[in-house]
C-alpha positions, 0 to 999 in steps of 0.5 A: 500500500503506498506510504502516502495513503497510509499517512493521509489516513490519519488526517482525513476530514471527520465524517461529521464535517467539523473543521480541524482545530489546526492544520499542519503541513501541505499535500501528502504531509498535511495533518489535521488536528481536531478537538479532543474526542471523548476518552477511549473506552476502557479496553476489555477482552472481546468475547468469542462471539463478539470478535470482529470477523476480520480478526478470527485468524488470531488465536486467543490463549493465555500468556502461559499457554503461549510461552509453553510452546516456545520449545516448538516454535521460533519467536521474534525474541529468540531469533533476535537472540540467535542473531546477536550470538548463536552460542548465547542463544543455544545456552539459553535454549538449553536452560543454562542461563535463566530468564530474568524478570526485572522491575523494568519488565514488570512495569512494562508488562503492567503498562501493556496490560492496562493500556491494551487489555483494560483496568479489569484485567490489570487489577486481576493480574497485578496488585498495587501497594505495599506494607507501611513502615510503622517507624516512619509512616511511609511505605517500605521500598520495593527492594526491601525484605518487608516488601518482598514478604508482603508481595509474596502473600498477594499471590501475583506480581506487585507494583509499589505505589510509585511504580503504579503511578508511573504506569497510570501516567503512561496509560493517560499519555497514550490515551491523550495522543490522537494517533495512538487513540485512533490505532487502539480504538478497535481491535484485539490485544495479545492475539497469537498467530502461528505459521512457518518461515523458511520451513521453521514453525514460528509464533508471535503474540502481537500487542494489538491488531486493528482490522480497520484499513491503514491501521493493522499491526500495532506494537507498544513500547516504553522508553526512557526518552523519545528523543533517542527512540528512533536510534533504539528502533534499530539498535533493539531490533524492533524493525526485525521484530515487526517484520516477523509479525507482519510475515506471520500475519500475512500467512494467517489472514492472506493480507500484508497489514500496515505496521505502527509502533506506539512509544511512551516515556516511562518518566516525566514528561511521559511523552507519547509518540507514534511511528509508521513503518514503511513497507520498504524497511519492513521488506528489507528486515524480512529478508534479513529474518529469512537469512537468520532463520536459514543460519539457525537451521544450519547451526542445528544441523551441524550442532555448531554454535559460534560466538560471532567473534571467531575471526581476526578483526581490525580496529582502525578508528581515530 
């Protein structure tokens, strides 16, 4: 689909005929900004009989059920691990290096749940609060033994009040962003697709898919700062990840969907930004994914897992 058509999709005149509050840019790069609409309804997990027919190719299953099949199916995360270092990938695959669930990951998961699946699911999945230090009258820090003991009794992941406030700020920022709000206005969160790439079984659990024309696949990221986020898009392999998603979705539904990314800062001023990925960039990343998958197949066949630093390297920088 031509990139200019995708860009125009966010700047159409409203059906009600109201003029924009302000118009920026010209031609294909014009943007119309309207007065704020009523808040986006709180997301809820759609019931099977209420799922948009265009999304019935998605599989609904729990995160545990999805992760239980990672030994059978390659994911974009595992492919990125392999691309970085085949030997490290193999050691993690064999369980020699345990996964780490850091506080940053906890806050990220909570943010995804609140924004994409709604407050009801958020309250089911996470507890908020902590014990109070009687001597100071203030909550114990999340790194203290008292907090750990209190959290263990809750039976689910716990966010301290400070981290919960950050999650709420990020959710409010995403809801206030016109483009993000439009992308998340309808669709399904955490839908699963499975297929084969280069003959290898693969799976993906996608943050959001909006079946409306020009919306498509939506990924949500948290970031320290949006000023450097475009560098992180390349450095953290986000393009390869989204190209992986797009390829599996195309197999499942027979269409190549557009791809967007929403990023929100996890510190003041909690800015939110939206990026659209050009088909050219995604096509190139898909080719690199295919090469990496073929390399993985060869490593399995030979049971050889290099580090990537076997050859002599020349350093010639000033």
